C-alpha positions in Angstrom: 21.0 83.0 111.9 23.3 79.9 112.0 24.0 78.0 108.8 21.9 74.9 108.7 24.8 72.6 108.2 26.7 73.6 111.4 26.9 70.5 113.6 26.0 70.6 117.2 29.0 71.4 119.5 28.9 70.3 123.1 30.1 72.7 125.7 33.8 72.5 126.1 33.6 72.2 129.9 31.3 69.1 129.8 32.5 65.6 129.2 31.9 64.4 125.6 31.3 60.9 124.3 30.9 59.3 120.9 27.5 59.5 119.2 26.5 56.7 116.8 23.8 57.9 114.5 21.9 55.1 112.7 19.8 56.2 109.7 17.3 54.1 107.8 14.9 55.1 105.1 11.3 53.8 105.6 10.2 50.5 104.2 8.7 50.2 100.7 5.4 52.0 100.3 4.7 51.6 96.6 4.8 55.0 95.0 5.5 56.8 98.3 2.1 55.9 99.7 1.1 56.5 103.3 1.2 52.8 104.3 3.9 50.1 103.8 3.4 47.3 101.2 3.8 43.7 102.3 7.4 43.9 101.2 7.9 47.1 103.2 6.6 45.4 106.4 9.0 42.5 105.9 11.9 44.9 105.4 11.0 46.8 108.6 10.8 43.6 110.6 14.2 42.4 109.3 15.8 45.8 110.0 14.5 45.5 113.6 16.0 42.1 114.1 19.3 43.3 112.8 19.3 46.2 115.3 18.0 44.2 118.3 21.3 44.0 120.1 22.1 47.8 120.1 21.7 49.6 123.5 19.4 52.3 122.2 19.2 55.7 123.8 16.6 57.1 121.4 14.6 56.1 118.3 12.9 58.8 116.2 10.8 58.7 113.1 9.3 61.2 110.7 5.5 62.0 111.0 4.4 60.5 107.6 2.6 57.2 107.8 5.3 55.1 106.0 8.0 56.3 108.4 5.8 55.8 111.5 4.7 52.3 110.5 8.3 51.4 109.8 9.3 52.6 113.2 6.6 50.6 115.0 7.6 47.4 113.2 11.3 48.0 114.0 10.6 48.8 117.6 8.6 45.6 118.0 11.9 43.8 117.6 13.7 45.9 120.1 13.6 45.5 123.9 11.6 48.2 125.6 12.1 50.9 122.9 9.3 53.4 122.3 9.9 55.4 119.1 9.2 59.1 119.2 7.8 61.1 116.3 9.9 64.1 115.2 9.0 66.7 112.7 12.6 67.3 111.8 12.9 63.6 110.7 10.2 64.2 108.0 10.2 64.4 104.2 11.4 67.8 103.1 14.1 69.4 100.9 17.0 70.1 103.2 18.7 72.6 101.0 17.7 74.4 97.8 20.8 75.1 95.7 21.3 78.1 93.4 22.1 77.5 89.8 25.6 79.0 90.3 26.5 76.2 92.7 25.7 73.4 90.3 27.8 71.9 87.5 26.6 73.3 84.2 26.1 69.9 82.7 23.6 68.9 85.5 22.0 72.2 86.6 18.9 71.9 84.5 18.2 68.3 85.5 18.7 69.0 89.2 16.6 72.2 89.3 13.9 70.5 87.3 13.9 67.6 89.7 13.5 69.9 92.7 11.0 72.3 91.1 10.2 75.7 92.6 9.7 75.8 96.4 6.2 76.6 97.5 5.4 79.5 99.8 7.4 79.1 103.0 8.9 75.7 101.9 12.5 76.9 101.7 12.3 78.5 105.1 10.5 75.5 106.7 13.1 73.1 105.3 16.0 75.2 106.7 14.3 75.4 110.1 13.7 71.6 110.3 17.3 70.9 109.1 18.8 73.2 111.8 16.8 71.2 114.4 17.9 67.8 112.9 21.6 68.9 112.9 21.3 70.1 116.5 19.7 66.9 117.7 21.6 64.3 115.7 25.2 65.5 115.0 28.3 66.1 116.9 29.6 64.2 119.9 27.2 63.5 122.8 27.2 65.0 126.3 28.2 62.6 129.0 30.7 59.8 129.5 28.9 56.9 127.7 28.6 56.4 124.0 25.1 57.3 122.7 23.2 55.2 120.1 20.3 56.9 118.2 18.2 55.6 115.4 16.3 57.9 113.0 13.8 56.3 110.6 13.3 59.0 107.9 13.4 59.7 104.2 16.1 59.7 101.6 16.7 63.5 101.5 17.6 63.9 105.1 19.9 60.8 105.0 21.6 62.2 101.9 22.1 65.6 103.7 23.6 64.0 106.8 26.0 61.9 104.9 27.0 64.9 102.8 27.6 66.9 105.9 29.7 64.2 107.5 32.0 64.2 104.5 32.1 68.0 104.2 31.0 67.8 100.6 29.4 70.8 98.8 26.0 71.7 100.1 24.2 70.8 96.9 25.7 67.3 96.9 23.0 65.7 99.1 21.4 65.2 95.7 22.5 62.0 94.1 22.6 59.9 97.3 19.6 57.4 97.1 19.1 55.3 100.1 17.2 52.0 99.6 14.2 51.1 101.7 15.3 50.1 105.2 19.0 50.3 104.2 21.2 51.1 107.1 23.6 54.1 107.3 25.7 54.7 110.4 27.7 57.8 111.2 30.1 58.1 114.1 30.7 61.5 115.8 33.6 61.1 118.1 34.8 64.1 120.2 38.4 63.8 119.0 38.1 63.2 115.2 36.1 64.2 112.2 32.7 62.5 111.6 33.1 59.0 110.0 30.6 57.2 107.8 30.8 53.6 109.1 28.0 52.1 106.9 26.3 53.5 103.8 23.1 52.1 102.3 23.8 48.6 103.8 21.2 46.0 103.1 22.8 42.9 104.6 19.6 42.2 106.6 17.5 41.9 103.4 17.2 38.9 101.1 17.7 39.6 97.4 14.0 40.0 96.6 13.6 42.8 99.1 16.7 44.8 98.0 16.5 47.9 95.7 12.8 48.4 96.2 11.5 51.9 96.1 13.5 53.0 93.1 12.2 53.3 89.5 12.1 50.1 87.6 15.2 51.0 85.5 17.2 51.1 88.8 16.0 47.7 89.8 16.9 46.3 86.4 20.3 47.9 86.5 21.4 47.1 90.0 19.3 44.2 91.1 21.9 41.6 90.0 24.5 43.2 92.2 22.4 43.6 95.3 21.9 39.9 96.1 
């Protein structure tokens, strides 16, 4: 079975083009509710306006309500784009680390945060992640650049950024995308993956930044996010 972090590799005989992968966490949904708050709907509309000039080849979203609603509001600002639901873009743990992989000082906290996987949860996450990596990473087949948007959840964004940087597997933990913040990864055929944008909120006014985090995060970072 292939390792889940292995990027997709186009056939060597086919032409390859650069893939631009745009990643956005869903809009604010309160305490991870199924529907967006008023702030979340505003965030989604503003993200859509920011992305309106991109020549989209595909827009995917996770199956949960907060991701699907975000995708609909974003797509309403795009010309002729129909978002597609994808199970691999959902909310799941992409990788369960072993204690031996983790720094001693942080192992208890990290393992406590993740908890114990339920029956089949580890295997389901690995399966979904393999599909996400196969569909989203590596250069694209064909001669023209490919632009793809995935509206998803913080765990998958953290994993894809970690993978692009070749960081240790467990290090997807600790990356905390804000609601509708934009991350862009470039997969060119002749160079390593490059993170072009990370957690960028330039499209949001100050009162809509840093939502979705615990209050202590808002208090600590809000001043610097305006």
